[in-house]
C-alpha positions in Angstrom: 2.7 6.9 14.9 0.7 9.9 13.6 -3.0 7.7 12.7 -4.0 10.4 10.4 -0.9 10.6 8.0 -0.4 6.9 7.7 -4.4 7.3 6.8 -3.1 9.5 4.3 -0.3 7.9 3.0 -2.7 4.6 2.3 -5.5 6.4 0.5 -2.9 8.1 -1.2 -1.3 4.6 -2.7 -5.0 3.6 -3.3 -5.6 6.1 -5.8 -2.2 5.8 -7.3 -3.0 2.3 -7.9 -6.1 3.0 -9.2 -5.2 5.2 -11.3 -2.6 2.9 -13.7 -3.2 3.3 -16.9 -0.5 1.1 -18.6 1.7 -2.0 -17.3 4.6 -0.4 -17.0 3.3 1.6 -14.0 2.7 -1.2 -11.5 6.7 -1.3 -10.7 6.3 2.0 -9.0 3.1 1.7 -7.4 5.1 -1.5 -5.9 7.8 0.2 -4.8 5.8 2.3 -2.9 3.8 0.0 -1.3 7.1 -1.2 -0.3 8.3 2.4 1.1 5.1 2.7 3.1 5.5 -0.3 4.5 8.9 0.2 5.7 8.3 3.8 7.0 5.3 2.6 8.9 5.8 -1.0 10.0 7.1 -0.3 13.8 9.1 -2.8 15.9 7.4 -0.9 19.1 3.7 -1.7 17.4 1.9 -3.6 19.4 -0.8 -6.3 18.3 -3.4 -4.0 16.9 -1.6 -1.4 15.4 0.6 -4.4 13.8 -2.5 -5.9 12.7 -3.9 -3.2 11.0 -1.3 -2.1 9.2 -0.6 -5.8 7.9 -4.2 -5.3 6.5 -3.5 -2.2 4.7 -0.3 -3.8 2.8 -2.2 -7.2 2.1 -5.4 -4.2 0.6 -2.9 -2.5 -1.8 -1.0 -5.5 -2.4 -4.3 -7.3 -4.0 -4.2 -4.3 -5.4 -1.9 -4.2 -7.8 -3.1 -7.6 -8.4 -6.7 -6.9 -9.8 -4.1 -4.5 -11.9 -1.7 -6.6 -13.5 -5.0 -9.0 -14.0 -6.3 -5.9 -15.8 -3.3 -5.5 -18.5 -2.7 -9.4 -18.8 
């Protein structure tokens, strides 16, 4: 797994979530997180990589939940 690529994509998705201006954009952000997870979560990961990836996914999901709350 190329760590710099994962970090770069994580940062881009995080910026995307933070730039949401209306509720209609939230499903697209959720799709990005899902694709990010599918792309980078590998069966051959060691425990450290797996925990790191889970942490990144949880961070993105928390940002989405916070964004959803803004538009309720």
